[in-house]
C-alpha positions in Angstrom: 6.6 -4.4 11.0 8.5 -3.0 7.4 6.3 -5.1 5.5 2.9 -3.0 7.7 4.4 0.5 7.1 5.6 0.0 4.1 1.5 -1.4 2.7 1.0 2.4 5.1 3.0 4.3 2.4 1.6 2.7 -0.3 -1.3 3.1 0.7 -3.7 4.5 -2.9 -1.3 2.4 -4.8 -3.3 -0.4 -7.0 -0.2 -0.7 -9.1 2.0 -2.8 -9.2 2.9 -5.9 -7.4 2.9 -7.1 -3.6 4.4 -10.5 -2.5 2.6 -13.1 -0.5 4.7 -11.7 2.7 3.7 -8.6 2.3 0.2 -9.1 1.8 0.0 -12.2 5.2 2.2 -9.7 7.6 -0.3 -6.5 6.9 -3.0 -9.0 7.0 -2.0 -10.3 10.3 -0.9 -7.7 12.3 -3.8 -5.9 11.3 -6.2 -8.4 12.7 -4.3 -7.9 15.6 -3.9 -4.2 16.1 -7.7 -4.5 15.4 -9.1 -7.1 17.9 -7.1 -5.5 20.4 -8.5 -2.3 19.4 -11.9 -4.3 19.9 -11.3 -5.1 23.2 -9.9 -2.6 24.6 -12.1 0.6 22.7 -14.8 -0.5 25.7 -12.3 -1.7 28.7 -11.3 1.9 28.7 -14.7 3.2 28.3 -13.9 4.5 24.4 -16.8 2.3 23.0 -16.4 1.6 19.7 -15.2 4.8 18.6 -11.1 2.8 18.1 -12.2 0.5 15.9 -14.0 2.1 13.7 -11.9 4.5 13.1 -8.9 2.2 12.6 -11.5 0.0 10.5 -11.3 3.5 8.2 -8.3 4.4 7.9 -7.4 1.2 6.8 -10.0 0.2 4.5 -8.2 2.0 1.5 -4.3 0.1 2.1 -6.7 -3.1 2.8 -7.8 -2.9 -1.1 -4.6 -2.1 -2.2 -2.9 -4.6 -0.7 -4.9 -6.7 -1.9 -5.3 -5.6 -5.0 -1.6 -5.5 -5.8 -1.1 -9.2 -4.4 -3.7 -10.8 -6.9 -1.8 -8.8 -10.0 1.5 -10.9 -8.3 -0.9 -14.2 -8.8 -1.2 -12.5 -12.8 -5.4 -12.2 -11.7 -7.1 -8.9 -12.5 -7.5 -6.1 -9.9 -11.3 -6.8 -10.6 -11.0 -10.2 -8.4 -11.1 -8.2 -5.3 -15.3 -7.7 -5.8 -15.9 -11.0 -5.3 -15.5 -9.7 -1.3 -18.7 -8.0 -1.8 -20.5 -11.0 -1.3 -19.8 -13.4 1.4 -18.6 -16.5 0.1 -16.8 -14.1 -2.8 -14.5 -13.3 0.4 -13.5 -16.7 0.6 -12.6 -17.9 -3.4 -10.5 -13.8 -2.8 -8.1 -15.2 0.2 -7.8 -18.2 -1.8 -6.6 -16.3 -4.5 -4.4 -14.2 -2.6 -2.7 -17.8 -1.1 -1.7 -18.9 -4.9 2.4 -18.6 -6.3 3.5 -15.5 -7.6 3.6 -15.1 -11.2 5.7 -15.3 -14.4 3.3 -12.7 -16.1 5.0 -9.2 -15.9 1.4 -7.5 -16.9 2.1 -6.0 -13.5 5.6 -4.9 -14.0 8.3 -7.6 -12.9 8.8 -9.9 -9.7 10.0 -7.8 -7.0 13.5 -7.8 -6.6 14.2 -9.0 -10.2 17.9 -8.0 -12.0 15.6 -5.9 -15.1 12.4 -4.1 -14.1 10.2 -2.9 -16.6 10.1 1.1 -17.2 7.6 2.9 -15.5 4.2 2.8 -17.5 
């Protein structure tokens, strides 16, 4: 659960890296909450309002963690724009599923001994 709260704490941090676990745990928990709200809202007579509010609240953290995950795989965060087109969303998911890169242009991998100073 800490992966979910960590992403929410860094809701607008587009610099740095997100580990594979951080990205996928956030995606899983976010999906479970969205599905629960999707079915729970209408059942409680609230309609789709809870889903809409939750989606708007988590849109920026979703974008930020995806950009950080792309950085971790050695790609530019601008690749997230491929998600604008339907088939591009699949490409972004495949890029996020990749291995972590040894490239340290977006900061060293989390947990390494000698982190670079903040720029």
